[in-house]
PLY file of the C-alpha trace (Angstrom):
ply
format ascii 1.0
element vertex 343
property float x
property float y
property float z
element edge 342
property int vertex1
property int vertex2
end_header
2.74 -17.83 48.95
0.13 -15.22 48.12
-0.03 -13.72 44.66
1.00 -10.11 44.33
-1.93 -7.75 43.78
-2.52 -6.69 40.21
-2.39 -2.93 39.75
-5.49 -1.56 38.01
-5.10 -0.33 34.45
-5.20 3.42 34.26
-7.20 4.95 31.43
-8.60 8.27 30.32
-12.37 8.81 30.05
-13.45 11.62 27.72
-17.01 12.79 27.16
-17.62 13.67 23.51
-18.98 17.20 23.28
-18.35 20.53 21.59
-15.27 21.10 23.77
-13.56 17.71 23.35
-14.29 17.23 19.63
-11.78 19.84 18.35
-9.07 18.32 20.55
-9.49 14.76 19.28
-6.38 13.01 18.06
-6.43 12.72 14.29
-6.39 9.24 12.73
-2.85 7.87 12.36
-1.10 9.46 9.39
-0.22 7.10 6.59
3.47 6.49 6.01
4.87 7.97 2.82
7.75 7.49 0.39
9.43 10.76 1.45
12.35 8.90 3.08
12.86 6.43 0.24
16.47 6.75 -1.02
16.99 7.95 -4.57
19.91 7.73 -6.93
21.07 9.88 -9.79
18.85 9.44 -12.82
20.43 6.97 -15.27
17.53 6.33 -17.58
18.38 5.20 -21.07
21.76 3.77 -20.13
22.95 0.28 -20.93
22.97 -2.42 -18.28
24.20 -5.97 -17.83
22.11 -8.38 -19.88
20.87 -5.84 -22.45
20.92 -6.93 -26.09
22.62 -4.36 -28.34
22.33 -3.82 -32.06
25.34 -2.21 -33.77
25.36 -0.84 -37.30
28.57 0.53 -38.84
28.52 2.92 -41.81
31.56 3.68 -43.98
32.03 6.49 -46.46
32.31 4.06 -49.39
33.29 0.57 -50.50
36.76 -0.74 -49.96
36.85 0.02 -46.28
37.24 -2.27 -43.30
33.71 -3.65 -43.27
32.34 -2.62 -46.70
33.70 -4.60 -49.65
34.22 -3.06 -53.10
32.38 -5.89 -54.82
29.86 -4.37 -57.25
27.15 -6.73 -56.07
27.58 -5.89 -52.41
23.99 -6.04 -51.07
24.68 -4.13 -47.88
25.46 -0.80 -49.53
27.70 1.32 -47.34
26.71 -0.20 -43.96
26.92 -3.46 -42.08
24.93 -4.66 -39.07
26.85 -6.81 -36.63
25.18 -9.76 -34.86
23.38 -8.62 -31.72
25.43 -8.81 -28.56
24.36 -9.24 -24.99
26.29 -7.25 -22.40
28.13 -9.78 -20.28
28.49 -9.85 -16.49
31.61 -7.69 -16.71
29.64 -4.99 -18.49
31.49 -5.29 -21.81
30.91 -6.21 -25.46
33.39 -7.13 -28.17
33.70 -5.30 -31.51
35.69 -6.69 -34.46
38.93 -4.72 -34.72
37.80 -2.67 -31.73
38.31 -5.14 -28.89
36.36 -5.21 -25.61
34.45 -2.07 -24.72
32.90 -1.29 -21.33
29.32 -0.14 -21.97
27.44 -0.42 -18.67
26.18 2.93 -17.43
26.70 4.60 -20.82
24.12 5.68 -23.36
23.94 4.05 -26.80
25.15 7.32 -28.35
28.23 7.39 -26.11
29.03 3.75 -26.92
28.68 4.51 -30.64
31.31 7.26 -30.34
33.64 4.91 -28.45
33.38 2.25 -31.18
33.91 4.88 -33.84
37.14 5.99 -32.17
38.37 2.40 -31.80
37.96 1.53 -35.51
38.63 4.95 -37.09
42.24 4.01 -37.90
41.12 1.08 -40.05
37.60 1.86 -41.22
36.78 4.43 -43.90
35.30 7.47 -42.10
33.12 5.24 -39.92
29.82 6.25 -38.34
28.31 3.92 -35.71
24.72 3.59 -34.55
24.06 1.60 -31.35
20.54 0.62 -30.26
19.17 -1.37 -27.32
17.25 -4.20 -28.94
16.05 -5.80 -25.73
16.32 -4.32 -22.27
17.03 -6.89 -19.59
18.67 -4.71 -16.96
16.85 -2.39 -14.58
13.60 -4.32 -14.59
10.57 -3.15 -12.62
8.47 -5.81 -10.86
4.81 -5.36 -9.90
3.28 -8.24 -7.94
0.57 -8.97 -5.38
-3.11 -8.05 -5.58
-3.04 -6.66 -9.11
-4.86 -7.59 -12.29
-1.78 -9.42 -13.56
1.75 -9.49 -12.15
4.23 -8.00 -14.58
7.92 -7.34 -15.10
9.04 -4.65 -17.50
12.17 -2.60 -18.27
12.41 1.00 -17.15
11.97 3.16 -20.23
14.27 6.15 -20.86
11.27 8.40 -20.27
10.83 6.94 -16.80
7.79 5.51 -15.06
5.78 6.42 -11.96
4.17 4.27 -9.29
0.69 4.64 -10.70
1.97 4.05 -14.23
3.57 0.78 -13.15
0.41 -0.33 -11.33
-1.57 0.47 -14.46
0.72 -1.77 -16.50
-0.09 -4.60 -14.09
-3.82 -4.25 -14.70
-4.55 -2.00 -11.72
-5.39 -3.02 -8.14
-7.89 -5.79 -7.44
-9.37 -3.94 -4.45
-10.35 -0.32 -3.70
-7.49 2.13 -3.21
-8.35 2.66 0.48
-7.98 -1.10 1.10
-4.74 -1.52 -0.87
-1.28 -1.07 0.67
1.61 -0.41 -1.73
5.03 -1.61 -0.60
8.11 -0.35 -2.45
11.39 -2.28 -2.27
14.42 -0.25 -3.35
18.14 -0.85 -2.76
17.43 -2.86 0.42
14.96 -0.29 1.80
11.23 -0.91 2.28
8.52 1.74 2.55
4.75 1.36 2.32
1.62 3.49 2.11
-1.97 3.14 1.04
-2.82 3.49 -2.61
-5.41 6.13 -1.65
-2.58 8.27 -0.22
-0.74 8.11 -3.55
-3.91 9.09 -5.39
-4.73 11.99 -3.05
-1.16 13.32 -2.79
0.48 13.66 -6.23
3.95 14.09 -4.72
3.74 10.47 -3.52
3.40 9.24 -7.11
7.19 9.11 -7.29
9.33 8.05 -10.21
10.60 4.49 -10.13
14.23 3.47 -10.36
15.89 0.49 -11.99
15.40 -2.64 -9.89
12.37 -1.38 -7.93
9.72 -3.88 -6.85
6.12 -2.96 -6.03
3.97 -5.26 -3.92
0.25 -4.54 -3.56
-1.57 -6.07 -0.60
-5.24 -6.07 0.34
-5.49 -4.73 3.89
-8.80 -3.22 4.97
-9.14 -1.04 8.08
-11.66 -2.40 10.57
-13.34 -1.75 13.90
-15.05 -4.01 16.44
-18.71 -3.57 17.40
-19.69 -5.05 20.77
-22.67 -4.82 23.09
-26.22 -3.85 22.23
-25.84 -3.23 18.54
-28.26 -4.33 15.84
-26.04 -7.12 14.55
-27.19 -9.31 17.40
-30.50 -9.74 15.57
-28.90 -10.79 12.28
-30.17 -14.09 10.85
-26.78 -14.86 9.33
-23.40 -15.32 10.99
-22.56 -12.41 13.25
-19.26 -10.72 12.40
-18.26 -8.16 14.99
-15.14 -7.26 13.01
-16.41 -4.73 10.49
-14.43 -3.18 7.62
-14.45 0.58 7.20
-15.53 0.31 3.57
-14.14 3.79 2.92
-10.98 5.80 3.44
-12.42 7.53 6.53
-15.56 6.98 8.58
-17.16 8.55 11.66
-18.73 7.03 14.76
-22.15 7.53 13.19
-20.99 5.55 10.14
-19.64 2.80 12.40
-22.90 2.49 14.33
-24.86 2.31 11.08
-22.56 -0.44 9.75
-23.03 -2.35 13.00
-26.81 -2.28 12.55
-27.55 0.62 14.86
-28.61 0.38 18.50
-30.99 -2.37 19.62
-34.20 -0.66 20.65
-35.12 -3.17 23.34
-31.82 -3.36 25.22
-29.37 -0.57 24.26
-28.54 2.25 26.64
-28.30 5.24 24.29
-26.58 7.24 27.02
-23.62 4.84 27.07
-21.98 4.53 23.66
-18.25 3.99 24.18
-15.24 3.97 21.85
-12.08 2.30 23.16
-8.70 3.04 21.63
-5.02 3.59 22.42
-3.82 7.18 22.00
-0.57 8.97 22.51
-0.02 10.69 25.80
-1.00 14.37 25.87
2.20 15.29 27.76
4.38 14.71 24.70
5.51 11.23 25.70
5.51 8.39 23.18
3.60 6.10 25.54
0.15 4.93 24.46
-2.69 5.63 26.88
-5.94 3.61 26.94
-8.66 6.13 26.15
-12.43 5.72 26.33
-14.78 8.16 24.61
-18.36 8.39 25.87
-21.14 9.66 23.59
-24.66 10.30 24.90
-27.07 9.52 22.06
-30.11 10.38 24.17
-28.99 13.97 23.75
-29.96 15.16 20.22
-26.58 16.88 19.94
-24.94 13.49 20.44
-25.84 12.44 16.91
-24.11 15.51 15.51
-21.06 14.78 17.67
-21.05 11.17 16.43
-21.12 12.36 12.81
-17.95 14.38 13.47
-16.12 11.82 15.60
-13.37 10.19 13.43
-12.89 6.46 13.80
-9.40 4.97 13.95
-8.43 1.53 12.67
-8.96 -1.19 15.31
-11.26 0.96 17.46
-13.72 -0.91 19.67
-17.31 0.40 19.78
-19.31 -0.78 22.78
-22.97 0.04 23.45
-23.99 -0.74 27.00
-27.21 -2.48 27.98
-29.97 -0.37 29.49
-30.56 -0.94 33.25
-34.02 -2.35 32.52
-32.35 -5.04 30.42
-30.39 -6.28 33.39
-33.61 -6.33 35.44
-35.31 -8.33 32.71
-32.46 -10.84 32.75
-32.77 -11.20 36.50
-36.53 -11.70 36.36
-36.18 -14.25 33.57
-34.07 -16.33 35.94
-36.10 -15.81 39.12
-39.70 -16.04 37.87
-39.49 -19.60 36.43
-38.08 -20.80 39.77
-40.83 -18.98 41.67
-43.55 -20.47 39.45
-42.07 -23.94 39.88
-41.96 -23.56 43.64
-45.56 -22.31 43.67
-46.71 -25.29 41.66
-44.80 -27.68 43.90
-46.44 -26.29 47.06
-49.90 -26.39 45.55
-49.45 -30.07 44.83
-49.26 -30.88 48.55
-52.45 -29.06 49.53
0 1
1 2
2 3
3 4
4 5
5 6
6 7
7 8
8 9
9 10
10 11
11 12
12 13
13 14
14 15
15 16
16 17
17 18
18 19
19 20
20 21
21 22
22 23
23 24
24 25
25 26
26 27
27 28
28 29
29 30
30 31
31 32
32 33
33 34
34 35
35 36
36 37
37 38
38 39
39 40
40 41
41 42
42 43
43 44
44 45
45 46
46 47
47 48
48 49
49 50
50 51
51 52
52 53
53 54
54 55
55 56
56 57
57 58
58 59
59 60
60 61
61 62
62 63
63 64
64 65
65 66
66 67
67 68
68 69
69 70
70 71
71 72
72 73
73 74
74 75
75 76
76 77
77 78
78 79
79 80
80 81
81 82
82 83
83 84
84 85
85 86
86 87
87 88
88 89
89 90
90 91
91 92
92 93
93 94
94 95
95 96
96 97
97 98
98 99
99 100
100 101
101 102
102 103
103 104
104 105
105 106
106 107
107 108
108 109
109 110
110 111
111 112
112 113
113 114
114 115
115 116
116 117
117 118
118 119
119 120
120 121
121 122
122 123
123 124
124 125
125 126
126 127
127 128
128 129
129 130
130 131
131 132
132 133
133 134
134 135
135 136
136 137
137 138
138 139
139 140
140 141
141 142
142 143
143 144
144 145
145 146
146 147
147 148
148 149
149 150
150 151
151 152
152 153
153 154
154 155
155 156
156 157
157 158
158 159
159 160
160 161
161 162
162 163
163 164
164 165
165 166
166 167
167 168
168 169
169 170
170 171
171 172
172 173
173 174
174 175
175 176
176 177
177 178
178 179
179 180
180 181
181 182
182 183
183 184
184 185
185 186
186 187
187 188
188 189
189 190
190 191
191 192
192 193
193 194
194 195
195 196
196 197
197 198
198 199
199 200
200 201
201 202
202 203
203 204
204 205
205 206
206 207
207 208
208 209
209 210
210 211
211 212
212 213
213 214
214 215
215 216
216 217
217 218
218 219
219 220
220 221
221 222
222 223
223 224
224 225
225 226
226 227
227 228
228 229
229 230
230 231
231 232
232 233
233 234
234 235
235 236
236 237
237 238
238 239
239 240
240 241
241 242
242 243
243 244
244 245
245 246
246 247
247 248
248 249
249 250
250 251
251 252
252 253
253 254
254 255
255 256
256 257
257 258
258 259
259 260
260 261
261 262
262 263
263 264
264 265
265 266
266 267
267 268
268 269
269 270
270 271
271 272
272 273
273 274
274 275
275 276
276 277
277 278
278 279
279 280
280 281
281 282
282 283
283 284
284 285
285 286
286 287
287 288
288 289
289 290
290 291
291 292
292 293
293 294
294 295
295 296
296 297
297 298
298 299
299 300
300 301
301 302
302 303
303 304
304 305
305 306
306 307
307 308
308 309
309 310
310 311
311 312
312 313
313 314
314 315
315 316
316 317
317 318
318 319
319 320
320 321
321 322
322 323
323 324
324 325
325 326
326 327
327 328
328 329
329 330
330 331
331 332
332 333
333 334
334 335
335 336
336 337
337 338
338 339
339 340
340 341
341 342
């Protein structure tokens, strides 16, 4: 049974020049936090697990909480033992019973307690404070100076503010991806995008988690590039080292063209691009730059590289001839020496 013929891969070949440069597909846009769901702002409210401090003031001694003993050290106020909001979202007040406090501000809870005890206490005034916030924590983990977990302050906090609290990123912003987890949704973008676009420095919400990951963009350099002459290990997978680079930058990072074997007329960039007919399909595309033409260097300095591009510099025809001769000549010399031995 004969194997079915393999259909050749179709691709698009584009010569880089003054006409094709303006029509180049821009590098892939970074995702943003524009679609991240948001909730109504509830900063400064009480949550489950918060520790509350409650102080009750009465108009004078002889009330519900303030004794009329002349040596009463507390004056006209009393501070109750701190209470932690339980899993049902309530606390218990003497002579006031259970009070639901989750989602309310300390001021609102103070008024509720005041109403509950007003029939027994002497013109009570109540002050409620959050001693220790345990609800609505923000987590910052990953490639940061030091992972941290902190409560969301009533004044709010932004992405960059939270990253600053964690000691900042360990790697450059263009090599750091920020992932935001919120209410079961996940969105990510580069830290450089947040820095360059202030609207992406969004306000955090209770329960958000930030994860910073080191992820550098890279390209591959193949063929007759200068790295082949490196004395150390050859790494053809080269990091951008910047937010954006051009083909000229990429060739320089790869060590340039090898003088003795590179074909300057045949510098190729391989990548997958979206179809020009509006379809979502990706089309293999090859860009050809002629560096023998002086204008080619200016084109290369304007040609934007995409992550995972492959740069290939072809060998010059004379190189292939040299390879052939290096194989044939030793055989010819050996044969000549063999024949001369029988004369």
